[in-house]
KEBAGU-463397 format. One line per 4 residues: number of its first residue (from 0); for each residue y, x, z of C-alpha. Coordinates in steps of 0.1 Angstrom, whole numbers, plus 5000, padded with zeros to 4 digits. Example, Ala and Ser with C-alpha at 12.3 -4.5 7.8 and 13.67 -1.06 7.14 Angstrom:
<atoms>
0) 4955 5123 5078 | 4989 5137 5071
</atoms>
This chain:
<atoms>
0) 5150 4174 7873 | 5173 4199 7858 | 5177 4177 7827 | 5188 4148 7849
4) 5214 4169 7867 | 5228 4180 7834 | 5230 4144 7822 | 5248 4133 7853
8) 5285 4135 7847 | 5305 4155 7873 | 5331 4134 7889 | 5320 4106 7865
12) 5331 4077 7887 | 5365 4072 7904 | 5350 4077 7938 | 5334 4109 7928
16) 5366 4120 7911 | 5387 4113 7941 | 5362 4132 7961 | 5365 4161 7938
20) 5403 4160 7942 | 5400 4159 7980 | 5376 4188 7978 | 5402 4209 7960
24) 5427 4201 7987 | 5404 4215 8014 | 5412 4246 8033 | 5388 4269 8015
28) 5402 4258 7981 | 5438 4264 7993 | 5427 4298 8005 | 5414 4306 7970
32) 5444 4292 7951 | 5471 4307 7973 | 5474 4344 7982 | 5484 4352 8017
36) 5520 4364 8022 | 5524 4402 8025 | 5526 4417 8060 | 5562 4426 8066
40) 5555 4446 8098 | 5536 4473 8079 | 5564 4476 8054 | 5591 4479 8081
44) 5571 4506 8098 | 5567 4525 8066 | 5603 4522 8057 | 5613 4535 8091
48) 5590 4565 8087 | 5604 4572 8052 | 5640 4571 8065 | 5631 4594 8093
52) 5615 4619 8069 | 5645 4617 8046 | 5669 4624 8075 | 5648 4653 8086
56) 5648 4668 8051 | 5685 4664 8048 | 5690 4681 8081 | 5667 4710 8070
60) 5686 4713 8036 | 5720 4714 8054 | 5707 4742 8077 | 5693 4761 8048
64) 5726 4758 8028 | 5745 4770 8059 | 5723 4801 8061 | 5727 4808 8024
68) 5765 4804 8026 | 5767 4827 8056 | 5745 4853 8039 | 5767 4851 8008
72) 5799 4856 8028 | 5783 4885 8046 | 5773 4902 8014 | 5808 4898 8000
76) 5822 4913 8031 | 5798 4942 8029 | 5806 4948 7993 | 5843 4951 8001
80) 5836 4974 8031 | 5811 4996 8013 | 5836 5015 7992 | 5860 5026 8020
84) 5831 5033 8044 | 5813 5054 8018 | 5846 5072 8010 | 5851 5080 8047
88) 5815 5092 8049 | 5821 5114 8018 | 5853 5128 8033 | 5835 5137 8065
92) 5805 5153 8049 | 5817 5165 8015 | 5791 5144 7997 | 5796 5139 7960
96) 5821 5167 7956 | 5846 5151 7980 | 5868 5176 7999 | 5865 5172 8036
100) 5894 5154 8051 | 5909 5165 8084 | 5905 5198 8102 | 5900 5214 8135
104) 5934 5230 8145 | 5917 5256 8166 | 5894 5265 8138 | 5923 5270 8114
108) 5940 5293 8138 | 5910 5314 8147 | 5890 5315 8115 | 5885 5350 8100
112) 5891 5353 8062 | 5863 5367 8042 | 5883 5394 8024 | 5855 5405 8000
116) 5849 5370 7986 | 5876 5361 7962 | 5875 5325 7947 | 5894 5311 7918
120) 5907 5276 7925 | 5916 5256 7893 | 5935 5223 7893 | 5931 5193 7871
124) 5951 5160 7867 | 5942 5128 7851 | 5955 5092 7849 | 5937 5060 7843
128) 5942 5043 7809 | 5964 5016 7825 | 5986 5041 7845 | 6019 5050 7828
132) 6028 5080 7849 | 6030 5115 7837 | 6008 5136 7861 | 6000 5173 7860
136) 5994 5203 7883 | 6023 5227 7889 | 5999 5257 7887 | 5967 5260 7866
140) 5949 5282 7891 | 5953 5303 7923 | 5931 5328 7941 | 5920 5325 7977
144) 5893 5338 8000 | 5872 5317 8025 | 5890 5313 8058 | 5925 5315 8042
148) 5949 5286 8039 | 5966 5279 8005 | 5993 5255 7991 | 5994 5239 7957
152) 6015 5213 7941 | 6011 5184 7916 | 6040 5167 7898 | 6042 5130 7890
156) 6069 5112 7869 | 6074 5075 7861 | 6089 5075 7826 | 6092 5037 7824
160) 6120 5013 7833 | 6102 4996 7861 | 6089 5008 7895 | 6052 5016 7896
164) 6029 5022 7926 | 6001 5046 7922 | 5971 5057 7942 | 5948 5087 7936
168) 5913 5098 7941 | 5899 5133 7940 | 5868 5154 7937 | 5856 5190 7938
172) 5834 5208 7913 | 5808 5220 7919 | 5799 5191 7941 | 5781 5212 7967
176) 5813 5231 7974 | 5830 5199 7985 | 5818 5202 8020 | 5836 5235 8024
180) 5868 5224 8007 | 5890 5213 8036 | 5924 5196 8030 | 5950 5198 8057
184) 5975 5178 8038 | 5973 5158 8006 | 5984 5126 7988 | 5950 5111 7981
188) 5942 5074 7989 | 5978 5068 7998 | 6001 5045 7977 | 6029 5064 7960
192) 6059 5044 7947 | 6080 5059 7919 | 6111 5042 7908 | 6121 5042 7871
196) 6123 5078 7858 | 6117 5092 7892 | 6099 5125 7895 | 6083 5140 7926
200) 6062 5170 7937 | 6031 5164 7957 | 6017 5191 7979 | 5981 5199 7987
204) 5975 5222 8017 | 5939 5233 8020 | 5914 5261 8029 | 5878 5270 8021
208) 5856 5271 8052 | 5843 5306 8060 | 5808 5292 8061 | 5810 5290 8024
212) 5801 5327 8022 | 5770 5321 8043 | 5755 5293 8021 | 5729 5307 7997
216) 5737 5279 7973 | 5772 5292 7969 | 5761 5328 7962 | 5770 5325 7925
220) 5800 5302 7928 | 5833 5320 7922 | 5853 5291 7907 | 5861 5257 7923
224) 5880 5229 7906 | 5901 5204 7925 | 5907 5173 7903 | 5929 5143 7910
228) 5931 5110 7891 | 5959 5085 7895 | 5955 5047 7892 | 5981 5020 7892
232) 5978 5002 7925 | 5972 4965 7918 | 5958 4937 7939 | 5920 4937 7935
236) 5920 4971 7920 | 5889 4990 7931 | 5890 5028 7932 | 5859 5048 7921
240) 5838 5064 7947 | 5847 5101 7953 | 5829 5125 7931 | 5819 5100 7905
244) 5836 5090 7872 | 5855 5058 7868 | 5841 5033 7843
</atoms>
């Protein structure tokens, strides 16, 4: 039986052949020969979801960049404000060897000098490398007692042929004595303009707080040095913090 089937030619006759052709045209055959078209609805839905996610990511990135930019601006502002704020704090507390700025008028009038505690106050003057002024103290040292006001002078000269604006910082050594060194009048942190070859005297009016004598840390201190450094005032020039060296 199997042998007979094998010997029988498939589609051997025209009728059988035409039947074979018709069978290829049938629906099941077309289904096998032709793939169904892709479903466009699913792709549209997916593309909408993708666009929605992309827009959400863009919105999040913009928000994050806004926060980063705001933080950067805030940090820059704080960096510019840090130096003057720290300087004011040093002036109020005497931290870092900074002489205390300002004074209580009543205290100055009523304070009692400590006659048996004599202190030597020495004076130092420096200029930054870019500063072309000649700057020096008028006196090398004076002697005072706590609770007594004193007056000293510095002299500055502009030897160049152009006007120069200067600004100074100061400190006190030893640093712990800075909180007792009170300046009533000085020229620090104020711009000073000198015309070509102009020379001026700059006064420093100060006193040592009487509480200096009551501080155990000051028991062996008998010499205090007041030092000023002048810088050329330029745009963007940053002055060093009081009590610390300039680098």
